[in-house]
Backbone as CSV, one residue per row, in Angstrom:
resi,resn,N_x,N_y,N_z,CA_x,CA_y,CA_z,C_x,C_y,C_z
1,UNK,-11.235,-93.110,8.290,-11.004,-94.429,7.748,-11.563,-94.563,6.330
2,UNK,-12.666,-93.864,6.070,-13.255,-93.994,4.731,-12.372,-93.363,3.661
3,UNK,-11.571,-92.384,4.033,-10.692,-91.747,3.055,-9.508,-92.642,2.687
4,UNK,-9.349,-93.775,3.396,-8.331,-94.740,3.000,-8.755,-95.493,1.741
5,UNK,-10.068,-95.636,1.524,-10.557,-96.373,0.353,-10.996,-95.451,-0.775
6,UNK,-11.414,-94.247,-0.453,-11.863,-93.280,-1.457,-11.012,-92.020,-1.310
7,UNK,-10.504,-91.519,-2.420,-9.673,-90.320,-2.349,-10.529,-89.090,-2.070
8,UNK,-9.910,-88.073,-1.540,-10.646,-86.854,-1.207,-11.155,-86.143,-2.457
9,UNK,-10.469,-86.309,-3.576,-10.934,-85.670,-4.811,-12.222,-86.290,-5.323
10,UNK,-12.583,-87.450,-4.812,-13.854,-88.094,-5.166,-14.878,-87.897,-4.042
11,UNK,-14.445,-88.025,-2.803,-15.370,-88.005,-1.667,-16.060,-86.658,-1.480
12,UNK,-15.306,-85.570,-1.520,-15.897,-84.272,-1.235,-16.850,-83.781,-2.324
13,UNK,-16.548,-83.943,-3.621,-17.546,-83.559,-4.631,-18.817,-84.395,-4.548
14,UNK,-18.680,-85.675,-4.243,-19.862,-86.520,-4.108,-20.723,-86.042,-2.954
15,UNK,-20.080,-85.721,-1.846,-20.828,-85.265,-0.674,-21.543,-83.942,-0.946
16,UNK,-20.842,-82.977,-1.497,-21.453,-81.657,-1.677,-22.489,-81.649,-2.797
17,UNK,-22.165,-82.209,-3.941,-23.121,-82.216,-5.052,-24.276,-83.168,-4.766
18,UNK,-23.971,-84.288,-4.138,-25.034,-85.241,-3.801,-26.040,-84.669,-2.821
19,UNK,-25.570,-83.890,-1.869,-26.503,-83.295,-0.901,-27.390,-82.252,-1.575
20,UNK,-26.851,-81.506,-2.521,-27.664,-80.526,-3.245,-28.756,-81.219,-4.052
21,UNK,-28.411,-82.303,-4.713,-29.402,-83.061,-5.489,-30.482,-83.625,-4.571
22,UNK,-30.082,-84.193,-3.439,-31.070,-84.762,-2.514,-31.988,-83.694,-1.936
23,UNK,-31.464,-82.529,-1.636,-32.293,-81.439,-1.117,-33.322,-81.012,-2.164
24,UNK,-32.909,-80.924,-3.421,-33.845,-80.550,-4.478,-34.921,-81.608,-4.681
25,UNK,-34.542,-82.873,-4.635,-35.521,-83.945,-4.802,-36.486,-83.976,-3.629
26,UNK,-35.980,-83.763,-2.409,-36.859,-83.698,-1.237,-37.845,-82.542,-1.346
27,UNK,-37.362,-81.393,-1.794,-38.254,-80.250,-1.964,-39.340,-80.532,-2.983
28,UNK,-38.993,-81.260,-4.010,-39.969,-81.619,-5.040,-41.007,-82.598,-4.498
29,UNK,-40.553,-83.621,-3.795,-41.465,-84.660,-3.326,-42.263,-84.259,-2.083
30,UNK,-41.610,-83.633,-1.133,-42.270,-83.318,0.136,-43.087,-82.040,0.051
31,UNK,-42.499,-80.982,-0.488,-43.155,-79.680,-0.481,-43.826,-79.321,-1.801
32,UNK,-43.733,-80.225,-2.778,-44.354,-80.010,-4.093,-43.890,-78.716,-4.754
33,UNK,-42.602,-78.416,-4.594,-42.044,-77.219,-5.209,-41.926,-77.419,-6.714
34,UNK,-42.123,-76.352,-7.426,-41.930,-76.383,-8.873,-40.455,-76.112,-9.154
35,UNK,-39.859,-76.962,-9.970,-38.463,-76.774,-10.342,-38.427,-76.266,-11.770
36,UNK,-37.775,-75.116,-11.956,-37.693,-74.508,-13.283,-36.882,-75.396,-14.224
37,UNK,-37.055,-75.163,-15.503,-36.399,-75.976,-16.529,-34.876,-75.925,-16.412
38,UNK,-34.327,-74.738,-16.174,-32.865,-74.633,-16.064,-32.360,-75.342,-14.818
39,UNK,-33.127,-75.342,-13.746,-32.725,-76.053,-12.537,-32.821,-77.567,-12.730
40,UNK,-33.815,-78.013,-13.494,-33.917,-79.432,-13.810,-32.697,-79.883,-14.596
41,UNK,-32.287,-79.064,-15.550,-31.106,-79.365,-16.343,-29.861,-79.407,-15.459
42,UNK,-29.766,-78.487,-14.524,-28.622,-78.457,-13.613,-28.585,-79.708,-12.738
43,UNK,-29.736,-80.170,-12.285,-29.800,-81.379,-11.468,-29.362,-82.591,-12.284
44,UNK,-29.827,-82.691,-13.507,-29.448,-83.811,-14.373,-27.949,-83.784,-14.651
45,UNK,-27.413,-82.603,-14.930,-25.982,-82.493,-15.195,-25.163,-82.845,-13.956
46,UNK,-25.651,-82.492,-12.780,-24.964,-82.830,-11.539,-24.951,-84.335,-11.319
47,UNK,-26.074,-84.985,-11.589,-26.144,-86.440,-11.447,-25.183,-87.106,-12.429
48,UNK,-25.137,-86.620,-13.662,-24.199,-87.162,-14.663,-22.760,-86.975,-14.184
49,UNK,-22.459,-85.811,-13.628,-21.105,-85.545,-13.135,-20.757,-86.493,-11.988
50,UNK,-21.697,-86.764,-11.105,-21.441,-87.696,-10.008,-21.163,-89.100,-10.525
51,UNK,-21.895,-89.504,-11.549,-21.657,-90.822,-12.147,-20.269,-90.878,-12.770
52,UNK,-19.888,-89.808,-13.465,-18.572,-89.785,-14.110,-17.436,-89.749,-13.091
53,UNK,-17.646,-89.092,-11.970,-16.620,-89.043,-10.935,-16.395,-90.445,-10.359
54,UNK,-17.472,-91.203,-10.230,-17.358,-92.541,-9.648,-16.840,-93.577,-10.621
55,UNK,-16.827,-93.253,-11.910,-16.397,-94.263,-12.895,-14.913,-94.416,-12.944
């Protein structure tokens, strides 16, 4: 039913990229993992891409 309001070209990238971002943030907050500079950049770029997909 949710795919009636959101197209699959938007829903699936949001789900997959969003879960990767949430896993990285959880690892940072819960396990105090160090995130390298290039991975931080990748997370920021992923968040920007998610915003652009929703616009």
